[in-house]
N, C-alpha and C positions, 0 to 999 in steps of 0.2 A: 190670736197671734198672728202678727204679721210676718212679713218675707225679708229675708237680707237678699238685696240685688245689687250685682255690680255690672257695672256698665264698662266694658274695654273698648278702647278706641273712644273716649269721650271728649276727644278735643276734635274729633273730626267732624263733618257737616252731618252723617247720619248719626254719631254718638251723642252729639248734643241735641240732636231732635229726639233721640230715646229718652234722655232727661227731661226734655220739656214735655214730652206726651206723658211719662210716668207721672207727672206732678197734675198736668190735668186733667188725666183721668182717674185721678185720686188712687192710684194703684197702693193695695194693701202692704206697702213696704215700710217695715221697723227703720231699716236702713238701707240707705243707697250710696254706693262706691263707686267713685268715678277713677277709672284706669287708663293709662296709656303708656307709653314706652319712656324709659327713664328720662330722656331728653325733656319732656312734658311735665316731669315730676315736679310739683308746685305750682301749675297753670291753675288758674280758677276757672269753673264753668258755673253755670247756672242750674239749678235744680230748683222749679218753682220760685218762690221768694227767699230761697236759700242758696249760699254760694259754697259751692265744694271744691276742695283743693285736691288736684289729681295726685295719685299715687302710682308706683311704679310697679307694672303688670309682673315684672321679671321678679320682684321682692314680695308680693301680695299671697297672704295665706289664706286659699279659700275654705276652708275646714268649716266656717260657720255661714256659707253662702249657699243659699236654696237655689237661686237663679241668676246664671249669665247672661248678659245680653251682650254678643260678640258682634264688633265691627271694626275689625283692624286689619282684613286683608286674609287672603287665603294661607300665605307662608306663616303667619302667627297664628290663623286659627288650627291649622295643621300640626304645629307644635304644642299648643298650650289647651285647645279644646279638650283632649284626650285626658290631659293631666286633670284639668279641673273637672269633668266628669266623673272622673277616678275617686273625687272627695265626695261625691254624693250630690254634687250642684248639677242641674239641667242646663245644660249651654243651649241658647237659642243663637244660631249663627246666620250672620248677613253675607258671607262670601260666598264663592261659588265651590268652598274646600269640600264639602261633604253634600252637596246636592245630588249625586250621581250614585251615591253610596247605597247599596239595597237596603242596608241597616240603618238608614239614617231617613226618617221621614222628610218630605219636601211639603209644606204646609202653608196654604192659602186659608184660615179659618172659614171664611164663608163659603169654600169650596169643597176641602176635604180633612174638616177637622176630625172626622173617625179616625185617619190614620193617625192620630197622635199618639194612640196607644201604645206603638212599636216605636216609641223613643228611648225605652229602657233599655234595648240592645246594647246603645252605644251611648246613651244619655246625651246623646246630642239631637237637636231638631235645626231642619235648614231653612231658611229663607229664600224664596226662589229670585230670579233676576227681576229687577224693577220693573221691567216693562212686561213680563210673563204675569207679574201679580196681578197686574189690574186688566190685562188680558183676559184672564181664567175667571177673573170676578165676574166680568160681562158675559162670557161664553157659557158657564155653568149653567144657569137657568134655562137658557136656550137650548143646551145640549139635552137637559131633562126632558125639553116638551117635542123636538124634532130631532134629535139624533144628528150631529156634526159630523160631515164626511169630510170636509176640507175648508181649511183655511187660509188665505191670503192676507198677510198684513205687512203694511209699511211705516215703520214707526218715524215721529220726530222726536228726537230727544234731548231734552236741555242738558246744558254742560255741567249741571251740578251732579250729573250722574257720573261725572268724571272725576269728581272731588273739587276741593277748594281752589287748588291750585288753575284747574281748569275755568273756574269762575270770576277767578282774578285775571286770568289771559284774556276772556271776553271782554271784561271791563277795561284792561288797559288797550287792548286792539281798538274797541270803540272809540275810548277818549283819543287814541292816537290819530283815528280817522278823521275827526274834526279837527284837531288841533294840528294837523298835516304832519304829524310825527312819524317815527320809525314804527312799522309794525313787526314786531316779534314773535316769531311761533317757535315755542317750546313743547308745550304739552300737546297739541294737536298736529297732523302731518300737514294741514295746510292751515291758512288763516280761517279763524272761523267767524269774525265779526262780518255782519251784512255776507254771508256765505253759509252754504251747507255743506257737508261733509259726509258722503254715503260710506262711512267708514267708523266700526266701532269694535273695540278689540282686535286680535290680530287675525289675519287672513289664514284659511286652512285652503287645504289641496283641493277641494272642489268647487272654490272660488266663493264661497259664503265665508263670512265673518264668524269668529267663537260667539259674538252678541247675536247673531242669528242662529247658530247651531243651539245655543243655549235655550232661545224660545222654543224651537221645535223639541228638544229632548224633555224640557220642564214641562211643558203643557201635557205630552204624553203620561208621564210620570203623575201629575197632579189630576188631570180631568181623565184621559182616555187614551191609552196605547193605540189605538186604531184610527185616531185621529190623524189625519195629513196635514203639515202644515208649511209654509214657506214664508219667509220674514226677508224683507230688506230693511235696514237698520240705519238709519240717519241721524246725525248730530246736527243741531239747529241752534241758532244765536239767541237761546232764550235760558234764563236762568234757571228756573225750576218748573217742574212739570214735564211728563211726558205725553204726548199725543200720538195715536193710532187710528191710521185707515185701515177697517178691517173688512173682508169681503169672505162670506161664510156661504159655503154649500151644504144643505140639509139633505138628510134621506127622506123625510117626510115634508109635506108642505107647511109652508107658515108664513102669514102675510106681517107685512110691516106693523100694522095694528096690533096684532096678536103679540109680536115681539115688545112692543112698547108698551104694552100692559104688562106682561111678564116682568121686565124689566123694573118696571114701575115699582112691584111687588117684591123684588129681589134683595136681598141682605146685602148692602153696601154700595148698592148702586144707586143713582140719582138721574133720572132723565129730564132732560133740558132740550126740547126738541119741536120748535116751531118754525114751521115752514116761512120764516119771515126773516129779514136782517136783524141780526143780534138774537136769534132764537137758537142757539148752540153756545157751547162751552169753550173756552180759549185756555190755555196754559195759564195766562195771568191770573184768571177767574179761579182756578182751580188749586193754585198755590196757598198752602196753609189749611187746605180743607182736606177732610178724610175720606170724601166719596169717592168713588169711580164713576166720574161723569158721561153720561151715553148722550149721542145727538145725532142728527143728520140718518135717523133710521130709514131705510128705504130699501124696495124690492130690486133685485137684480133681474133685468129681463135677459142677460145674456146666457144665463145658468138656470136648470131647472132646481126651484126650490132655493133661490138664492137670496140672501140679503147682504148689504153694506151698511155701515155704521162708523162714528168718529168716538173714539174713546180717549179721555182725558183723567189724567191724576197727578196728584203731587208725588213725584218719584221718592222724595226724602220721607214721605209719611207713608202711603200706603204701599209704594213700592220698597220700602226697607223698615225704618223705625217703628210705624205704627203698626205693620204687618208683626213685628216682633213682639210688641206689648200685648197685642191681641192673642198672640199665641200663649203667652205666659199666663192671661186672664182665662184661656180656656183650659190649660191644664190645672188651673185653681178651680173652675167653676165644674170641671168633669172630676174633681177629685184625685188626679192622676198624681198630684205631688201634694206634701204636706210640709210646713216649716220644720227643719231641726231643731230639736230641743235647744233653747238656748241656756248660757250658764247662769245660772242664780246670780 
């Protein structure tokens, strides 16, 4: 018996990617329903070779739903996720609404799938921030080998992380630059075309942005509360894929060669690290791919037991949609959920 799956936010970047990945991975679904707000009702979205008409979230009956992939923002999730979970469906939420709730597992399957068993307290499982997801995939196998003390990370995050409007703004501004047109800034605080913006999400009292704070708190919850982490998050004029320059201090000695071999054998990781021009991965190459790519692995001579590396991943996939589908697959494989009895 297959599962009935609902995708909430199906018209957004991540929602569309969720539908594509469900089809790509032949997820065991008897039925897949695309949901969004009333204004998107009737819009057509792709699910493999099929076309689905979007239904209104507000009027949908979740009584027969087994799994709900939620990608509609925090406000919508806070309102609807508990209601959906109350019908017996498990909600896998991509927003930040539930990530910091002690009763909600925050999951990256390659890192802490064992924590999935705690989902029954609320019936909700949280996806981490996209920049956190790829980071912890790379950190986990190294932490197991040499125990991480401290991480310093600078992110280079694509505009798709801010939604379709952000992608449209980069396209429009780039076009305006070449056509000598007026550059309009709406989504971002400053022009993004041919520029970098060291500001993602709102500023907090200590000078960090909320995006940077998320990386700290989520890494501790997913991987190890003892890890110290500081981040600088930067928006870059790239459409898809986030990059991270990561510096790690370990408790125990570890060489670059050891790290390279460990990561080559780690789930979700793909090492592309030749010390020559082109022997590394860029965001363009990672777009549309599932792996977390790791390059430029080298020893840091400025600190004892230190390594530096370059981490790249498609933020719409591993950073969001793919991670959510992997969580659903793990729930099934671990026999943590069963399909509801379907009406004859």
